[in-house]
A tleap script that builds the chain and sets N, CA, C and O, in Angstrom:
source leaprc.protein.ff14SB
mol = sequence {
  NSER GLY ILE ASN ALA GLU TYR GLY LYS GLN
  TRP TYR GLN ARG ARG VAL ARG GLU GLU LEU
  THR CYS ASP ILE SER LEU LEU ARG ASP ARG
  ILE ASP HIE SER ASN ARG ARG TYR THR ASP
  ALA SER LYS ARG LEU THR ASP ALA GLU ALA
  GLU TYR VAL ALA ALA LYS MET ASP LEU HIE
  ASN SER ARG ASP LEU LYS GLU GLY LEU GLU
  GLU HIE LEU PHE THR ILE ILE LYS LEU ASN
  GLU THR LYS LYS SER GLU ARG LEU GLU MET
  LEU TYR GLN LYS LEU GLU SER LEU SER VAL
  LYS LEU GLU CSER
}
set mol.1.N position { 0.830 -1.186 0.000 }
set mol.1.CA position { 0.000 0.000 0.000 }
set mol.1.C position { 0.871 1.245 0.000 }
set mol.1.O position { 0.507 2.237 -0.632 }
set mol.2.N position { 2.020 1.231 0.694 }
set mol.2.CA position { 2.955 2.346 0.689 }
set mol.2.C position { 3.579 2.526 -0.677 }
set mol.2.O position { 3.854 3.647 -1.105 }
set mol.3.N position { 3.806 1.382 -1.378 }
set mol.3.CA position { 4.390 1.437 -2.720 }
set mol.3.C position { 3.381 2.029 -3.689 }
set mol.3.O position { 3.725 2.854 -4.536 }
set mol.4.N position { 2.131 1.600 -3.555 }
set mol.4.CA position { 1.091 2.141 -4.436 }
set mol.4.C position { 0.887 3.633 -4.199 }
set mol.4.O position { 0.665 4.400 -5.136 }
set mol.5.N position { 0.965 4.031 -2.933 }
set mol.5.CA position { 0.795 5.448 -2.618 }
set mol.5.C position { 1.962 6.247 -3.188 }
set mol.5.O position { 1.763 7.333 -3.733 }
set mol.6.N position { 3.178 5.718 -3.064 }
set mol.6.CA position { 4.368 6.400 -3.596 }
set mol.6.C position { 4.287 6.466 -5.126 }
set mol.6.O position { 4.587 7.499 -5.724 }
set mol.7.N position { 3.882 5.366 -5.750 }
set mol.7.CA position { 3.720 5.324 -7.207 }
set mol.7.C position { 2.666 6.342 -7.644 }
set mol.7.O position { 2.871 7.060 -8.623 }
set mol.8.N position { 1.556 6.411 -6.938 }
set mol.8.CA position { 0.489 7.360 -7.256 }
set mol.8.C position { 0.975 8.799 -7.123 }
set mol.8.O position { 0.643 9.665 -7.932 }
set mol.9.N position { 1.774 9.030 -6.075 }
set mol.9.CA position { 2.299 10.374 -5.849 }
set mol.9.C position { 3.248 10.763 -6.983 }
set mol.9.O position { 3.166 11.874 -7.508 }
set mol.10.N position { 4.154 9.846 -7.365 }
set mol.10.CA position { 5.093 10.120 -8.454 }
set mol.10.C position { 4.351 10.322 -9.776 }
set mol.10.O position { 4.692 11.210 -10.558 }
set mol.11.N position { 3.350 9.504 -10.014 }
set mol.11.CA position { 2.555 9.618 -11.244 }
set mol.11.C position { 1.870 10.995 -11.294 }
set mol.11.O position { 1.861 11.664 -12.327 }
set mol.12.N position { 1.311 11.387 -10.174 }
set mol.12.CA position { 0.624 12.682 -10.097 }
set mol.12.C position { 1.619 13.821 -10.308 }
set mol.12.O position { 1.324 14.765 -11.041 }
set mol.13.N position { 2.792 13.749 -9.677 }
set mol.13.CA position { 3.801 14.795 -9.835 }
set mol.13.C position { 4.289 14.861 -11.282 }
set mol.13.O position { 4.472 15.947 -11.833 }
set mol.14.N position { 4.499 13.696 -11.892 }
set mol.14.CA position { 4.928 13.654 -13.283 }
set mol.14.C position { 3.849 14.272 -14.185 }
set mol.14.O position { 4.150 15.032 -15.105 }
set mol.15.N position { 2.614 13.935 -13.906 }
set mol.15.CA position { 1.484 14.469 -14.692 }
set mol.15.C position { 1.408 15.981 -14.549 }
set mol.15.O position { 1.210 16.677 -15.545 }
set mol.16.N position { 1.561 16.513 -13.329 }
set mol.16.CA position { 1.539 17.964 -13.098 }
set mol.16.C position { 2.691 18.626 -13.847 }
set mol.16.O position { 2.504 19.668 -14.475 }
set mol.17.N position { 3.913 18.012 -13.782 }
set mol.17.CA position { 5.069 18.567 -14.499 }
set mol.17.C position { 4.818 18.573 -16.010 }
set mol.17.O position { 5.152 19.547 -16.686 }
set mol.18.N position { 4.237 17.503 -16.540 }
set mol.18.CA position { 3.944 17.425 -17.970 }
set mol.18.C position { 2.929 18.498 -18.376 }
set mol.18.O position { 3.092 19.161 -19.401 }
set mol.19.N position { 1.899 18.659 -17.577 }
set mol.19.CA position { 0.897 19.687 -17.879 }
set mol.19.C position { 1.503 21.085 -17.796 }
set mol.19.O position { 1.221 21.951 -18.624 }
set mol.20.N position { 2.345 21.286 -16.775 }
set mol.20.CA position { 3.010 22.568 -16.612 }
set mol.20.C position { 3.928 22.838 -17.799 }
set mol.20.O position { 3.941 23.945 -18.337 }
set mol.21.N position { 4.688 21.839 -18.204 }
set mol.21.CA position { 5.577 21.980 -19.361 }
set mol.21.C position { 4.771 22.294 -20.611 }
set mol.21.O position { 5.161 23.148 -21.408 }
set mol.22.N position { 3.659 21.613 -20.782 }
set mol.22.CA position { 2.784 21.853 -21.942 }
set mol.22.C position { 2.215 23.272 -21.903 }
set mol.22.O position { 2.210 23.977 -22.912 }
set mol.23.N position { 1.736 23.680 -20.721 }
set mol.23.CA position { 1.184 25.036 -20.576 }
set mol.23.C position { 2.244 26.095 -20.858 }
set mol.23.O position { 1.974 27.090 -21.530 }
set mol.24.N position { 3.452 25.875 -20.340 }
set mol.24.CA position { 4.547 26.823 -20.567 }
set mol.24.C position { 4.887 26.885 -22.049 }
set mol.24.O position { 5.113 27.968 -22.587 }
set mol.25.N position { 4.924 25.751 -22.703 }
set mol.25.CA position { 5.216 25.701 -24.133 }
set mol.25.C position { 4.144 26.456 -24.932 }
set mol.25.O position { 4.461 27.223 -25.842 }
set mol.26.N position { 2.891 26.230 -24.585 }
set mol.26.CA position { 1.798 26.939 -25.266 }
set mol.26.C position { 1.906 28.445 -25.052 }
set mol.26.O position { 1.732 29.224 -25.989 }
set mol.27.N position { 2.192 28.849 -23.821 }
set mol.27.CA position { 2.335 30.275 -23.529 }
set mol.27.C position { 3.507 30.889 -24.292 }
set mol.27.O position { 3.398 31.996 -24.819 }
set mol.28.N position { 4.623 30.171 -24.349 }
set mol.28.CA position { 5.775 30.677 -25.105 }
set mol.28.C position { 5.439 30.830 -26.580 }
set mol.28.O position { 5.818 31.817 -27.211 }
set mol.29.N position { 4.727 29.852 -27.129 }
set mol.29.CA position { 4.301 29.945 -28.531 }
set mol.29.C position { 3.399 31.152 -28.743 }
set mol.29.O position { 3.554 31.883 -29.721 }
set mol.30.N position { 2.466 31.359 -27.835 }
set mol.30.CA position { 1.554 32.511 -27.956 }
set mol.30.C position { 2.314 33.826 -27.799 }
set mol.30.O position { 2.032 34.797 -28.500 }
set mol.31.N position { 3.281 33.856 -26.877 }
set mol.31.CA position { 4.105 35.054 -26.700 }
set mol.31.C position { 4.913 35.327 -27.963 }
set mol.31.O position { 4.991 36.469 -28.416 }
set mol.32.N position { 5.517 34.283 -28.535 }
set mol.32.CA position { 6.281 34.442 -29.780 }
set mol.32.C position { 5.388 34.962 -30.902 }
set mol.32.O position { 5.772 35.862 -31.649 }
set mol.33.N position { 4.205 34.390 -31.010 }
set mol.33.CA position { 3.255 34.830 -32.036 }
set mol.33.C position { 2.862 36.291 -31.803 }
set mol.33.O position { 2.841 37.089 -32.740 }
set mol.34.N position { 2.554 36.633 -30.565 }
set mol.34.CA position { 2.187 38.018 -30.234 }
set mol.34.C position { 3.343 38.964 -30.502 }
set mol.34.O position { 3.137 40.079 -30.982 }
set mol.35.N position { 4.545 38.534 -30.200 }
set mol.35.CA position { 5.724 39.357 -30.447 }
set mol.35.C position { 5.921 39.604 -31.943 }
set mol.35.O position { 6.244 40.719 -32.353 }
set mol.36.N position { 5.726 38.559 -32.761 }
set mol.36.CA position { 5.835 38.720 -34.213 }
set mol.36.C position { 4.767 39.688 -34.728 }
set mol.36.O position { 5.053 40.547 -35.561 }
set mol.37.N position { 3.541 39.544 -34.230 }
set mol.37.CA position { 2.465 40.454 -34.645 }
set mol.37.C position { 2.795 41.887 -34.242 }
set mol.37.O position { 2.588 42.821 -35.017 }
set mol.38.N position { 3.311 42.054 -33.027 }
set mol.38.CA position { 3.685 43.384 -32.546 }
set mol.38.C position { 4.781 43.985 -33.430 }
set mol.38.O position { 4.699 45.148 -33.824 }
set mol.39.N position { 5.804 43.185 -33.738 }
set mol.39.CA position { 6.907 43.651 -34.580 }
set mol.39.C position { 6.399 44.023 -35.972 }
set mol.39.O position { 6.775 45.061 -36.516 }
set mol.40.N position { 5.546 43.177 -36.547 }
set mol.40.CA position { 4.972 43.466 -37.874 }
set mol.40.C position { 4.133 44.743 -37.839 }
set mol.40.O position { 4.237 45.582 -38.734 }
set mol.41.N position { 3.308 44.886 -36.815 }
set mol.41.CA position { 2.456 46.077 -36.699 }
set mol.41.C position { 3.312 47.328 -36.517 }
set mol.41.O position { 3.023 48.380 -37.088 }
set mol.42.N position { 4.359 47.202 -35.723 }
set mol.42.CA position { 5.258 48.336 -35.503 }
set mol.42.C position { 5.940 48.741 -36.805 }
set mol.42.O position { 6.062 49.931 -37.097 }
set mol.43.N position { 6.385 47.760 -37.589 }
set mol.43.CA position { 7.019 48.058 -38.873 }
set mol.43.C position { 6.020 48.690 -39.838 }
set mol.43.O position { 6.345 49.655 -40.530 }
set mol.44.N position { 4.803 48.146 -39.881 }
set mol.44.CA position { 3.775 48.734 -40.755 }
set mol.44.C position { 3.488 50.176 -40.349 }
set mol.44.O position { 3.314 51.042 -41.207 }
set mol.45.N position { 3.437 50.435 -39.042 }
set mol.45.CA position { 3.179 51.793 -38.562 }
set mol.45.C position { 4.330 52.720 -38.958 }
set mol.45.O position { 4.099 53.839 -39.418 }
set mol.46.N position { 5.555 52.261 -38.781 }
set mol.46.CA position { 6.715 53.069 -39.168 }
set mol.46.C position { 6.677 53.364 -40.669 }
set mol.46.O position { 6.914 54.495 -41.092 }
set mol.47.N position { 6.379 52.343 -41.462 }
set mol.47.CA position { 6.278 52.529 -42.920 }
set mol.47.C position { 5.151 53.490 -43.268 }
set mol.47.O position { 5.310 54.353 -44.132 }
set mol.48.N position { 4.003 53.343 -42.591 }
set mol.48.CA position { 2.855 54.214 -42.863 }
set mol.48.C position { 3.169 55.653 -42.476 }
set mol.48.O position { 2.792 56.585 -43.186 }
set mol.49.N position { 3.858 55.838 -41.354 }
set mol.49.CA position { 4.236 57.191 -40.946 }
set mol.49.C position { 5.191 57.814 -41.956 }
set mol.49.O position { 5.061 58.989 -42.299 }
set mol.50.N position { 6.153 57.024 -42.430 }
set mol.50.CA position { 7.102 57.526 -43.428 }
set mol.50.C position { 6.366 57.873 -44.721 }
set mol.50.O position { 6.647 58.903 -45.334 }
set mol.51.N position { 5.433 57.026 -45.135 }
set mol.51.CA position { 4.643 57.292 -46.344 }
set mol.51.C position { 3.791 58.547 -46.159 }
set mol.51.O position { 3.656 59.349 -47.083 }
set mol.52.N position { 3.217 58.717 -44.963 }
set mol.52.CA position { 2.409 59.899 -44.666 }
set mol.52.C position { 3.252 61.166 -44.793 }
set mol.52.O position { 2.831 62.142 -45.413 }
set mol.53.N position { 4.441 61.140 -44.202 }
set mol.53.CA position { 5.323 62.308 -44.266 }
set mol.53.C position { 5.720 62.586 -45.714 }
set mol.53.O position { 5.707 63.737 -46.149 }
set mol.54.N position { 6.073 61.540 -46.461 }
set mol.54.CA position { 6.457 61.711 -47.868 }
set mol.54.C position { 5.283 62.251 -48.686 }
set mol.54.O position { 5.463 63.140 -49.517 }
set mol.55.N position { 4.085 61.718 -48.453 }
set mol.55.CA position { 2.904 62.182 -49.186 }
set mol.55.C position { 2.582 63.630 -48.835 }
set mol.55.O position { 2.203 64.413 -49.707 }
set mol.56.N position { 2.729 63.982 -47.578 }
set mol.56.CA position { 2.455 65.358 -47.152 }
set mol.56.C position { 3.459 66.321 -47.785 }
set mol.56.O position { 3.083 67.402 -48.239 }
set mol.57.N position { 4.727 65.933 -47.816 }
set mol.57.CA position { 5.749 66.767 -48.460 }
set mol.57.C position { 5.449 66.908 -49.952 }
set mol.57.O position { 5.547 68.001 -50.510 }
set mol.58.N position { 5.084 65.798 -50.592 }
set mol.58.CA position { 4.750 65.831 -52.015 }
set mol.58.C position { 3.543 66.736 -52.258 }
set mol.58.O position { 3.508 67.490 -53.231 }
set mol.59.N position { 2.561 66.656 -51.372 }
set mol.59.CA position { 1.381 67.506 -51.497 }
set mol.59.C position { 1.770 68.983 -51.420 }
set mol.59.O position { 1.346 69.785 -52.252 }
set mol.60.N position { 2.573 69.337 -50.423 }
set mol.60.CA position { 2.986 70.736 -50.269 }
set mol.60.C position { 3.839 71.194 -51.456 }
set mol.60.O position { 3.647 72.295 -51.972 }
set mol.61.N position { 4.773 70.354 -51.885 }
set mol.61.CA position { 5.618 70.714 -53.023 }
set mol.61.C position { 4.787 70.866 -54.292 }
set mol.61.O position { 5.004 71.792 -55.074 }
set mol.62.N position { 3.832 69.952 -54.497 }
set mol.62.CA position { 2.966 70.029 -55.678 }
set mol.62.C position { 2.110 71.285 -55.638 }
set mol.62.O position { 1.920 71.952 -56.655 }
set mol.63.N position { 1.591 71.604 -54.447 }
set mol.63.CA position { 0.774 72.820 -54.311 }
set mol.63.C position { 1.615 74.057 -54.598 }
set mol.63.O position { 1.169 74.959 -55.306 }
set mol.64.N position { 2.839 74.106 -54.049 }
set mol.64.CA position { 3.718 75.252 -54.295 }
set mol.64.C position { 4.035 75.388 -55.776 }
set mol.64.O position { 4.008 76.493 -56.318 }
set mol.65.N position { 4.336 74.272 -56.435 }
set mol.65.CA position { 4.626 74.298 -57.865 }
set mol.65.C position { 3.407 74.776 -58.647 }
set mol.65.O position { 3.527 75.618 -59.537 }
set mol.66.N position { 2.234 74.239 -58.314 }
set mol.66.CA position { 0.993 74.629 -59.003 }
set mol.66.C position { 0.734 76.115 -58.842 }
set mol.66.O position { 0.407 76.803 -59.809 }
set mol.67.N position { 0.882 76.614 -57.614 }
set mol.67.CA position { 0.642 78.040 -57.369 }
set mol.67.C position { 1.655 78.901 -58.121 }
set mol.67.O position { 1.303 79.952 -58.657 }
set mol.68.N position { 2.914 78.457 -58.162 }
set mol.68.CA position { 3.936 79.196 -58.907 }
set mol.68.C position { 3.639 79.219 -60.394 }
set mol.68.O position { 3.786 80.253 -61.045 }
set mol.69.N position { 3.220 78.081 -60.933 }
set mol.69.CA position { 2.873 78.016 -62.359 }
set mol.69.C position { 1.647 78.869 -62.678 }
set mol.69.O position { 1.601 79.545 -63.706 }
set mol.70.N position { 0.652 78.831 -61.783 }
set mol.70.CA position { -0.545 79.662 -61.988 }
set mol.70.C position { -0.183 81.144 -61.975 }
set mol.70.O position { -0.662 81.918 -62.804 }
set mol.71.N position { 0.667 81.529 -61.025 }
set mol.71.CA position { 1.095 82.928 -60.945 }
set mol.71.C position { 1.843 83.333 -62.216 }
set mol.71.O position { 1.641 84.427 -62.743 }
set mol.72.N position { 2.705 82.441 -62.699 }
set mol.72.CA position { 3.441 82.718 -63.936 }
set mol.72.C position { 2.471 82.855 -65.117 }
set mol.72.O position { 2.619 83.748 -65.952 }
set mol.73.N position { 1.478 81.959 -65.174 }
set mol.73.CA position { 0.479 82.038 -66.244 }
set mol.73.C position { -0.275 83.360 -66.187 }
set mol.73.O position { -0.461 84.009 -67.217 }
set mol.74.N position { -0.710 83.766 -65.001 }
set mol.74.CA position { -1.433 85.029 -64.864 }
set mol.74.C position { -0.557 86.209 -65.286 }
set mol.74.O position { -1.044 87.154 -65.907 }
set mol.75.N position { 0.726 86.155 -64.952 }
set mol.75.CA position { 1.651 87.225 -65.349 }
set mol.75.C position { 1.761 87.290 -66.867 }
set mol.75.O position { 1.718 88.371 -67.454 }
set mol.76.N position { 1.903 86.128 -67.498 }
set mol.76.CA position { 2.003 86.088 -68.964 }
set mol.76.C position { 0.718 86.622 -69.597 }
set mol.76.O position { 0.769 87.398 -70.551 }
set mol.77.N position { -0.431 86.204 -69.065 }
set mol.77.CA position { -1.715 86.671 -69.605 }
set mol.77.C position { -1.835 88.184 -69.445 }
set mol.77.O position { -2.266 88.877 -70.367 }
set mol.78.N position { -1.454 88.692 -68.278 }
set mol.78.CA position { -1.537 90.130 -68.025 }
set mol.78.C position { -0.617 90.893 -68.972 }
set mol.78.O position { -1.018 91.916 -69.527 }
set mol.79.N position { 0.616 90.409 -69.165 }
set mol.79.CA position { 1.541 91.063 -70.088 }
set mol.79.C position { 0.996 91.029 -71.515 }
set mol.79.O position { 1.081 92.015 -72.247 }
set mol.80.N position { 0.440 89.891 -71.895 }
set mol.80.CA position { -0.133 89.753 -73.229 }
set mol.80.C position { -1.299 90.727 -73.421 }
set mol.80.O position { -1.425 91.362 -74.468 }
set mol.81.N position { -2.145 90.832 -72.396 }
set mol.81.CA position { -3.275 91.760 -72.483 }
set mol.81.C position { -2.784 93.209 -72.557 }
set mol.81.O position { -3.353 94.023 -73.284 }
set mol.82.N position { -1.737 93.524 -71.809 }
set mol.82.CA position { -1.160 94.875 -71.845 }
set mol.82.C position { -0.611 95.170 -73.238 }
set mol.82.O position { -0.834 96.254 -73.777 }
set mol.83.N position { 0.113 94.203 -73.827 }
set mol.83.CA position { 0.652 94.389 -75.176 }
set mol.83.C position { -0.468 94.563 -76.194 }
set mol.83.O position { -0.373 95.409 -77.082 }
set mol.84.N position { -1.529 93.766 -76.070 }
set mol.84.CA position { -2.674 93.889 -76.981 }
set mol.84.C position { -3.305 95.273 -76.842 }
set mol.84.O position { -3.651 95.913 -77.834 }
set mol.85.N position { -3.447 95.717 -75.613 }
set mol.85.CA position { -4.037 97.022 -75.358 }
set mol.85.C position { -3.169 98.126 -75.966 }
set mol.85.O position { -3.681 99.061 -76.582 }
set mol.86.N position { -1.860 98.006 -75.788 }
set mol.86.CA position { -0.948 98.999 -76.360 }
set mol.86.C position { -1.021 98.986 -77.878 }
set mol.86.O position { -1.051 100.048 -78.500 }
set mol.87.N position { -1.049 97.815 -78.482 }
set mol.87.CA position { -1.162 97.710 -79.939 }
set mol.87.C position { -2.479 98.309 -80.430 }
set mol.87.O position { -2.522 99.037 -81.422 }
set mol.88.N position { -3.546 97.982 -79.711 }
set mol.88.CA position { -4.852 98.516 -80.092 }
set mol.88.C position { -4.862 100.037 -79.992 }
set mol.88.O position { -5.399 100.721 -80.862 }
set mol.89.N position { -4.267 100.558 -78.930 }
set mol.89.CA position { -4.181 102.010 -78.757 }
set mol.89.C position { -3.371 102.628 -79.886 }
set mol.89.O position { -3.733 103.685 -80.402 }
set mol.90.N position { -2.275 101.977 -80.277 }
set mol.90.CA position { -1.443 102.460 -81.367 }
set mol.90.C position { -2.227 102.431 -82.683 }
set mol.90.O position { -2.132 103.364 -83.480 }
set mol.91.N position { -2.992 101.376 -82.912 }
set mol.91.CA position { -3.802 101.290 -84.130 }
set mol.91.C position { -4.870 102.379 -84.158 }
set mol.91.O position { -5.130 102.974 -85.204 }
set mol.92.N position { -5.492 102.640 -82.997 }
set mol.92.CA position { -6.484 103.728 -82.932 }
set mol.92.C position { -5.836 105.070 -83.252 }
set mol.92.O position { -6.418 105.899 -83.952 }
set mol.93.N position { -4.640 105.273 -82.738 }
set mol.93.CA position { -3.946 106.543 -83.018 }
set mol.93.C position { -3.617 106.660 -84.501 }
set mol.93.O position { -3.769 107.733 -85.086 }
set mol.94.N position { -3.169 105.565 -85.114 }
set mol.94.CA position { -2.870 105.584 -86.546 }
set mol.94.C position { -4.143 105.836 -87.342 }
set mol.94.O position { -4.157 106.607 -88.302 }
set mol.95.N position { -5.224 105.159 -86.916 }
set mol.95.CA position { -6.499 105.334 -87.600 }
set mol.95.C position { -6.987 106.764 -87.467 }
set mol.95.O position { -7.515 107.340 -88.418 }
set mol.96.N position { -6.810 107.336 -86.285 }
set mol.96.CA position { -7.227 108.722 -86.059 }
set mol.96.C position { -6.391 109.684 -86.885 }
set mol.96.O position { -6.912 110.648 -87.446 }
set mol.97.N position { -5.112 109.422 -86.957 }
set mol.97.CA position { -4.256 110.321 -87.755 }
set mol.97.C position { -4.583 110.151 -89.246 }
set mol.97.O position { -4.514 111.121 -90.001 }
set mol.98.N position { -4.930 108.956 -89.672 }
set mol.98.CA position { -5.341 108.758 -91.068 }
set mol.98.C position { -6.655 109.489 -91.344 }
set mol.98.O position { -6.838 110.095 -92.399 }
set mol.99.N position { -7.565 109.415 -90.367 }
set mol.99.CA position { -8.843 110.094 -90.526 }
set mol.99.C position { -8.638 111.606 -90.647 }
set mol.99.O position { -9.269 112.276 -91.465 }
set mol.100.N position { -7.750 112.110 -89.819 }
set mol.100.CA position { -7.461 113.555 -89.858 }
set mol.100.C position { -6.844 113.913 -91.196 }
set mol.100.O position { -7.210 114.942 -91.764 }
set mol.101.N position { -5.930 113.120 -91.728 }
set mol.101.CA position { -5.281 113.367 -93.011 }
set mol.101.C position { -6.291 113.285 -94.147 }
set mol.101.O position { -6.235 114.068 -95.095 }
set mol.102.N position { -7.216 112.331 -94.044 }
set mol.102.CA position { -8.214 112.175 -95.095 }
set mol.102.C position { -9.212 113.331 -95.085 }
set mol.102.O position { -9.730 113.721 -96.131 }
set mol.103.N position { -9.475 113.869 -93.911 }
set mol.103.CA position { -10.410 114.970 -93.813 }
set mol.103.C position { -9.802 116.275 -94.313 }
set mol.103.O position { -10.530 117.179 -94.724 }
set mol.104.N position { -8.500 116.379 -94.283 }
set mol.104.CA position { -7.892 117.635 -94.702 }
set mol.104.C position { -7.650 117.716 -96.151 }
set mol.104.O position { -7.139 118.726 -96.636 }
savepdb mol mol.pdb
quit
């Protein structure tokens, strides 16, 4: 009876150790998996932040370029309109001087 009790005790201790080892192994696997997910998420976040900064810089640079080109276009249009106005004024003066010559 003492042998059976000792055998039962050893069997129970071995079973507890096996379950504990199994539980520890499962927890380590879950920790490793969680760590990989964390590392992947952290890398994705870093990449997304870098992409956000690059996109924001591109947006600002594109806006600045667009505004500069628009300003240049408006300047060219204004100069062209001024030249047209000057030419038209010159033509009116020539026409007026011709009219005066024809009337005399």
